[in-house]
N, C-alpha and C positions, 0 to 999 in steps of 0.2 A: 264248508269243505271246498267248494268250487273256488271261493275267494282265496282260501289258503293255497290251493293249487296254483291259482293265477299269480299269487304273490311269490310262491316258490319258483315258478317259471321265470318271473321278472328278475328275481335275485340271481338265478342261474345265468340268465342272459347278460345281466350287468357284469357278473364275474367273468363270463366268457369274453365280453367286450374288453374288460380291463386287462385280461391275460393277453389278448390279441394286441392291445395297444402297447403293453409292456414289451412284447416280442418285437413289435415294429420298431420301438425306440431302440431296443438292443441291436437290431439289425442296422438301423441308421447309424448308431454309434460305431459299430464295427466297420461299416462302409466308410464312414468319415475318417476313422483311424487308418484304414487301409489307404485311403486317398492321401492322407497326410504323409504316410510313409512313402508312398509312391512319389508324391510331390517333392518330399525331402530328398529322396534318392535321385530324382530327375534334376533337382536344383544342384545337387552335389556333382552329378555328371556334367551338367551345363557349366558349373564353375570350373571343373577340371578341364573341360574342353576349352573354355574361355581362357584359362590359364595357359594352355598349350598354344593358343592362337592369340595371345595378348599382343598389344601394340609392339612391345620390344621384341617379342619372338617373331612377329611378322616381319619387322624390319631386318632382323638377323637372317631369316629365311630368304627374303628378297635379295639381301646383300650377297648371300652365299650363291644364290641362283645367278645373280649378275656376274659374280666372279667366275663361276663355272662356264657361263656362256662366253664371257670375254676370253677365258683361257682356251675354250674350244674354237672360238672365232680366230684367235691369234694363231692357234695351231694349224687350222685349216689354211689361213692366209700364208703362213710361213711355208707350208707344204706346197702351196700353189706357186710360190715364187722361189722355190728351192734352187732353181737354176736361173741364170740371167735371162732377161727378156730377149725374144728373137727380134732384135732391133735392126733397122736399116736407116741410116742417116746420111745426110750430105754434109761433109766436113767443110770448114771455112775455106779450104783450098779448092772446093768444088768436087772433090772425089767422093765416091760412094764408099761407105764403111758399114759393115754388118757385124753381128755377133760372131760370125765365123772367122772374121779377120783378127780377133783378139789373140794375143799370145797365150798359149795354153799352159805355160809353166809359171805364170805370174798372177798374183791376186788382182782383182778388179774392184775399183770403187766407182759406182755409178751414181751420178748426180743429175737429177731432173730439176731444171731451173728455168727461169725466165730472165732475159736481159733487163727487163723493166722492173724487176723485183729488187727492192732495196736490201732485203735480207740476203738475197743471192749475191749481191755486190759485196756486202760485208763479209759473207761467208767466203767468197773467192779470195778477197784480199787477205783474210786470216789464214786461209789455206796456203796461199803463196808464201807467206812468212815462214812456213815450215815445209816447204816443197822438198827439201833435202830428205825428209823422212819418207818420201814416197818414191825414191829412186828405183825401188824394186817392185813397185806396184803400178798398175795402169789406172789412170784417171780418165773417166769418160763422162763428159758433160753433154746432156741431151736436152733439147727444148723443142717446142712446136713453132716457135717464132720464125719469121722470115730470115733467110740467110744473111741479109744485109745487117740486121740488128745483131745477129750472132757474131758476125765478123767485127762489128764495131765494139762489142763487149770484149771480144777476144783481144783486140788490139789495145783497147784502153787499159786492160789489166796486164799487158805485157806478157801474154801467155805463149807467144810464139817460140820463146827460147826454152820451153819445157817439152821435150819430145815425148815424155811419158803421158802427156795430157792431150786428149783428143776432144774436140768440141764440134758439134754439128746440130742440125735440125732434122726432126722426123716429119716436119710439115704437119698437115692436118690428118695424117693417118692415125695419130694418137695411139699407136701400138704400145709404146712404152708406158704412156700415161694410163691407159686402160689396164695394162698388165699389172701394174703396181697400185692401181686405184689412187693415183696421186691427187690430193686435194689442196695441198699447201706446198709452197716452195721455200727453201730448197728441200727436195726429198733425196735421201742418201741411203744406198744399200751397198754392203760390201760382200764380196765373194772371195773364197780362197783360191789357191792356184789349181784346184781340181774342178773349179766352177760351181761349188756349192755355197749356198747362202751362209754367211757368218752372222750378220747383224743388219737390222734396219734401224736407222737413227731418226729420232722424232723431235729433237730439240730445234725445230726450224724457226722458232720465235727467238732463239738465242744463237744467232749465227756464229759468233766468235766461240762460244762454248761448243757448238756442234763441230766446228773445224778442229777444235782441240781434242775432241773425243775420238775422232776417226783413227 
């Protein structure tokens, strides 16, 4: 009887262990299934996120940001130079000439140049060919170079016979250069007769074309 009882206890123990093992397996399978679903969902989200930030999309986003920045920068620049620079120059005849001396009822074309600049020389020659188109506009040539170089440039190009053209140097004050942030010559900005900015011309590597566009 004792043996039978011991056998019965052993059988019950084995059955209990088997049930517990089965429960554990079921629990592991459920957890694995849940992990698989979670992993699948996470992978899907990652793929979606990766799709949104793919190489092509990143390039498009960067390009758009660049355009917006450039547009904003250009807008701020144009706003800052909306009126002509508060210049003070010494003309080739030795007289002082400032922005206050401009005729207020005529448009102004401001050219920042250097007498040693080949593009500036080409630009000036091209501009002179159509000087008749500027009879109702003021042409103002400004540089930082010494007056003797400015005078030589002025005479070599026969500019003395054009009264609407003023040329002089601001010396090393660089007021005009800093105002427009000039980095390349020639730099050209046009203003209407009310003194407001019309356009900034940037084709300084194509001087003949630049002269034709003004």
